[in-house]
N, C-alpha and C positions, 0 to 999 in steps of 0.2 A: 521483370520489372526494369521501371525507368528509379536510377541511379539517388531520385530526388525523392521518390518513393521509398524506397530503400531505407535512405537518412532518417526522412519524416517518419516511419513507422518505426525505425532503432531509437530514437529519439522522444518520443512523443511518450513511450511507459516509463521511456528513465525520467523526465521532466513533470510528468503528471504524477508519481510517485511522490518526487521530491514534493510537490508542493501540497500532495495531499496528508504526508507525514508532516510539514509546517504546518498545516491548519489545524491537526489531531492536536499538534504540540499548544495550540493556542488554546483549544479547551483545556489544558492542565492549568490555565491559568488564574482560573474561578478558585483554588483554593486560597489565593493571598486578599479575598475577600474576608476570608474568616480570619478574627483576633483571637487566636490561641498559643501567639508563644515561637519565636525563631526555630526552635526545634522542632513542635506537630507540624510547622506550616513544611518545613523542610522534608518530611515523611510523608506528608500528602503530597507534594510535589513529585518525590519521588514514586508514588504510586500510581498518580496518574499518567507520567509520561511511561511506565510500562510498556503499552501499545506500542507506543512512538520508535521505544527502543526495539520493541518487535518487529515492524513493520522496517525499520532502518536496516536492521541483521537480513532482512526479508530481499528489501532492495538491494542489499553489499552481494547478498548470492545470485540473484537475480541478472546482477550487471554484465557476472560472465556467463553465468546457466540460464539461458533465457526461460527453457524448459521447466527450469526446478522455480524459478521464479514464478510463473504461470498456475503451479502447480499450488506453488504455497500464497501467493496471493489470494486463489480462488477458495483454499482454503481458510484464510482470513477470513473471506470474505462472506462463506457462507458459514462458520464458525461464530461469529459477530451476527450473523441474520438470525442465525437459530436460540441462539442465546437470549437477542433482547424482542426478539418479534412478537413473545406473547403480552407483556407489559409494553412496549414500547415501539410499534409495529413505522413509525414516521423513523427513531430511530436505526433501524434497521436499513432502512432505505436513501440515507442520506449520507452512510457510512459503506453498507454494504456494496450499494451498487457503484462506486468508484473504484472500489478494490478489485471488484468485479470487473468491470471493464480495464483497468489496468491489467489484470487478468487473461482477460484476453487480447491486447495491444502485446505483450510479451509471447502469447502463444504466435499470436501473427507473424512476431518479427523472427522467432523459431523457426517458423514452418518457411521461412523467405529464404532464412541461411542454409535448414534442411533440406530445401526444394532441387528437384534433378539437378545433376551438374552435366556439363557439358564433358565427353570422353575427349580428352587428347590423344 
């Protein structure tokens, strides 16, 4: 493959995962609409940011171990879809599909690295 394609594949998974984490972090800001005091808002914010921290940890692992990142992002996407699909099918599509796309990009990048090597 060309070096440009290789770099694009390498960085697309990482940039999209950071963008998705940023987007999901924005959803946690809805706790500030509730007026229950500083302590309760802080606890609610921490609870709402648990998925963000989980995906951030997965991204940190995936940065060096692409095959593991592909597996963990796919598991996160499938797990989220299974948990919300009965009640909120649109939520499942909005969150799970980008997670599965990121998993596919990490897998493709890993396959690019793990492909056949020339014998010297």
